[in-house]
Each structure stands twice: as structure tokens, then as C-alpha cells.
C-alpha positions in Angstrom: 0.3 -51.3 -2.2 -2.8 -49.7 -1.8 -3.0 -45.5 -1.9 -5.7 -43.5 0.1 -6.8 -41.2 -2.7 -5.8 -37.1 -1.6 -7.9 -35.3 0.0 -9.7 -32.3 -1.7 -8.5 -28.6 -0.2 -11.0 -26.5 0.6 -11.2 -23.2 -0.8 -12.1 -20.1 1.9 -13.5 -16.9 0.9 -12.0 -14.5 3.4 -13.4 -10.6 3.3 -10.6 -8.5 4.0 -12.5 -5.0 3.8 -12.1 -1.8 2.3 -8.7 -1.1 3.1 -7.7 -0.9 6.5 -5.8 -3.9 7.2 -7.0 -4.2 10.8 -11.0 -4.2 9.2 -10.6 -8.1 9.3 -12.3 -10.5 11.3 -10.6 -12.5 13.6 -11.4 -15.6 12.2 -10.3 -14.2 8.3 -7.0 -13.1 9.7 -6.7 -16.7 11.5 -7.5 -18.3 7.9 -4.7 -16.3 5.8 -1.8 -16.3 8.2 -2.8 -21.0 8.6 -3.4 -21.4 5.2 -0.3 -22.3 2.6 -2.0 -20.6 -0.3 -3.6 -17.5 -1.0 -5.0 -15.9 -3.3 -6.5 -12.9 -4.6 -7.4 -10.8 -7.5 -4.1 -9.5 -9.5 -3.2 -5.6 -9.9 -3.6 -3.6 -13.7 -0.7 -3.6 -15.4 2.7 -4.4 -12.4 0.7 -2.8 -9.6 -0.5 -4.8 -6.5 -4.0 -5.1 -5.8 -5.9 -3.5 -3.5 -6.9 -6.7 -2.0 -2.6 -7.8 -1.8 -2.0 -4.8 -0.3 -4.5 -4.8 2.7 -3.4 -8.6 3.4 0.7 -7.9 3.0 1.1 -7.4 6.6 -0.4 -10.2 7.7 1.1 -12.8 5.4 4.5 -15.0 6.2 7.3 -15.3 3.5 6.6 -19.6 3.6 3.2 -18.6 2.2 2.2 -19.6 -1.2 0.6 -15.9 -3.1 -1.6 -16.5 -5.9 -2.2 -13.5 -8.3 -5.7 -14.0 -10.4 -5.8 -12.4 -13.2 -9.6 -10.8 -13.7 -10.0 -8.5 -16.6 -12.6 -5.5 -15.4 -14.3 -5.6 -18.6 -17.9 -6.3 -19.7 -17.5 -8.8 -22.4 -18.9 -12.4 -20.5 -17.3 -14.5 -23.0 -14.0 -13.4 -21.6 -15.1 -12.8 -18.4 -15.5 -16.9 -18.3 -12.3 -17.9 -20.2 -10.4 -15.6 -17.2 -12.8 -17.1 -14.5 -11.7 -21.0 -16.0 -8.6 -20.3 -16.0 -8.5 -18.8 -12.0 -10.3 -22.2 -11.3 -7.6 -24.6 -12.7 -4.9 -23.0 -11.3 -6.6 -23.0 -7.7 -7.7 -26.7 -8.8 -3.8 -27.0 -9.0 -3.7 -26.7 -5.0 -7.3 -28.5 -4.2 -6.5 -31.3 -6.1 -3.1 -32.0 -4.0 -4.9 -31.5 -0.6 -3.9 -27.8 -0.1 -6.2 -25.6 1.2 -6.7 -22.2 -0.5 -8.0 -18.5 1.4 -9.0 -16.0 -1.7 -8.5 -12.8 0.1 -11.9 -10.5 -1.0 -12.0 -6.6 -1.6 -14.5 -5.3 0.5 -16.9 -8.2 1.8 -17.2 -11.8 0.1 -21.0 -11.6 -0.5 -21.5 -7.8 -2.2 -20.6 -7.8 -5.8 -17.6 -10.2 -5.2 -15.1 -11.1 -8.1 -15.0 -14.6 -5.6 -18.7 -15.7 -6.3 -17.4 -16.2 -10.4 -14.6 -18.0 -9.0 -16.1 -20.0 -6.8 -19.1 -21.2 -8.9 -16.8 -21.7 -11.6 -14.5 -24.3 -9.8 -17.6 -25.7 -8.2 -19.0 -26.3 -11.9 -16.1 -28.2 -12.6 -15.2 -30.2 -9.8 -19.2 -30.8 -7.5 -16.8 -32.3 -4.8 -14.9 -29.0 -3.6 -16.6 -27.2 -0.5 -16.2 -23.6 -0.3 -16.6 -21.1 2.7 -16.7 -18.1 3.0 -16.0 -15.5 5.9 -18.2 -12.4 5.7 -16.6 -8.8 6.7 -16.6 -5.4 6.4 -18.3 -4.1 3.7 -17.9 -0.3 1.6 -21.2 0.6 2.5 -20.8 0.8 5.9 -16.9 1.6 6.1 -18.0 4.8 4.5 -21.2 5.7 7.0 -18.6 4.9 9.4 -15.7 7.5 8.6 -18.6 10.1 7.9 -19.7 9.4 11.2 -23.5 8.9 10.4 -25.8 6.4 10.8 -26.4 3.9 7.4 -30.0 3.7 8.5 -32.3 3.8 11.9 -36.0 3.4 12.8 -37.3 1.8 10.0 -35.3 3.6 6.8 -35.3 1.4 4.1 -31.3 0.8 2.1 -30.6 0.2 -1.6 -27.4 -0.2 -2.7 -26.7 -0.4 -6.7 -23.8 -0.9 -8.3 -22.2 0.8 -11.1 -25.4 3.3 -12.3 -26.0 3.2 -15.6 -29.2 5.5 -15.8 -30.4 8.2 -14.0 -33.9 6.6 -14.0 -33.4 3.8 -12.3 -32.2 6.2 -9.2 -34.9 8.2 -10.0 -37.0 5.0 -9.6 -34.7 3.5 -6.2 -35.4 7.3 -4.7 -39.3 6.8 -5.3 -39.1 4.0 -2.4 -35.9 3.5 -0.6 -34.9 6.3 2.0 -31.2 6.0 1.8 -29.6 5.0 -0.9 -25.7 3.8 -1.9 -24.1 3.8 -4.9 -21.1 2.1 -5.8 -18.3 3.4 -8.1 -20.1 6.0 -8.7 -17.1 7.7 -9.9 -18.1 6.6 -14.0 -21.1 8.5 -13.6 -20.6 11.2 -10.9 -21.7 14.0 -13.6 -25.1 12.5 -14.4 -25.7 11.9 -11.1 -25.0 15.0 -9.3 -27.3 16.9 -11.7 -29.5 15.0 -11.1 -29.3 15.2 -6.7 -29.1 19.2 -7.5 -32.3 18.8 -9.8 -34.1 17.2 -7.2 -32.5 19.3 -3.4 -30.8 16.1 -2.7 -26.9 18.0 -2.9 -26.8 18.7 1.1 -28.3 15.1 1.8 -25.4 13.3 -0.3 -21.6 12.2 0.7 -19.2 10.6 -1.3 -16.1 8.7 0.3 -13.3 7.9 -2.1 -10.7 5.2 -0.8 -12.7 3.8 2.3 -10.4 3.8 5.3 -7.4 4.1 3.5 -4.2 7.0 4.4 -5.3 8.7 1.2 -9.8 8.7 2.1 -11.3 11.9 0.9 -14.8 12.0 2.3 -17.2 15.0 0.0 -20.6 16.8 1.2 -22.1 19.6 -0.3 -20.7 18.6 -4.1 -19.1 19.7 -6.6 -20.1 19.2 -9.8 -16.7 18.9 -11.6 -15.0 16.0 -9.0 -12.3 13.5 -9.8 -13.2 10.9 -8.2 -11.3 7.6 -8.3 -12.6 4.1 -9.2 -13.2 2.8 -5.0 -15.7 5.6 -4.7 -18.6 5.9 -2.4 -22.1 8.0 -2.3 -24.5 8.0 -0.3 -27.9 9.8 -0.3 -29.9 10.0 2.4 -33.4 11.1 1.8 
């Protein structure tokens, strides 16, 4: 008897926003609830990760949860090994015809871990179908919580990941009207000093843990703030 080949499952990258479980698109929520296997980045240590926290209210007990480990470091070789290991874990389900949803913090297309997982999987198995569902980004969530527009009229916007040199910020502010620094906590003292020297402290805001119950808004920035990892700084010239 001939056996039909198993159809390979689809990998969905679903943006789940910054923290508030209600900041999901209808499409993203439908996929999260209808897909048997739901993957997400594992938390650090024994803690529950941010993406898992966001989607927890919407999942059903019978759904398969798949926590994938992505180390927070700069070693490309170790990172590549982690992406490959996660790709094999996801492939175990896709190869059996099961769709897999990967819940991505913020938006799937903005500095997303999902990008590396999807690239690794498609390199190993080019036949895989990958679909992405957009969502709320941290810059937009932060601006909304501050009650300000991120941009108006012809203002030019720049979004920078974790910043390593103040010189880079100075170069960007030469042409951008609005600058967003993601995960600013690691370089905050240097950034604060730059803002002070350039008379920009009154034109800068920080949102820590945007849209979560422990959210904190900062204006008239102090030099000694102890910020958590999920802190976004907005500068409007």
C-alpha cells in the first residue's frame, strides 16, 4: 500500500507585543489558540520568560508548550549552536505535519530572535513555509504610554538597539528628529551625560516595562536611575 508523504507543518512567527496580553492582533490570537504546538524563548534560570507570560492567559491546557533556549550573549558560535538546537526541536513537530507558532516579544520584524530561528530552519529544510504576523513594537507602546506621538509631519525617526558608543548617538541626532534607544539600561550613564551636555534632558523620556503592571515612566531624567533590561528611551529634538 502506498503511503502519502506527510505534509510539513507551517512555522508561524506571532508578535505578542510588549507585555499587556490584550495587545495582540485578532489573527495572532487566533493562531495562538488554534495551533497545537506553541513555542517561545525560555526564561533565564527558572523564571518564566516575558513572551510566555504574555500568552499564558490565552493558551489551553491541551496545547503543547515548547520552551526554546536562546542565550543572551555576543558569542556568534554559541548563538549559532543554540539556534540550530532550537531548529531541530521545532523540526520534530513540523516534520510530522504539525504547525508551530513561535510567540515573539514585541514585533516579529524588529530585532527579533525569531528571525534567526526561521533562517536556521529554512537553511536546513528549504521546503518549510514560514509566515509572520506583525504586532506592537516597544517604541510605539512606549510613546502611547507617554501620551505622545512618536513622530509628526516630516520628522525623521531612528531606532537603535543596545548602544555601545555615544559617538553613534551623536551621529544619528545630526539627521534624525526622533531617536529611540532600545534596552538603554546598559549604557544609561553615558547616554545621560550626553543628553546633559547637549541640553536634551527635558526632551527625553524613558519607559520601563512598557504596558506591564510594573511600568514606570521617567521624565527630567536623573543620572542615577537603576533601569531594568526592558527600558526604552525616546529623544525628541
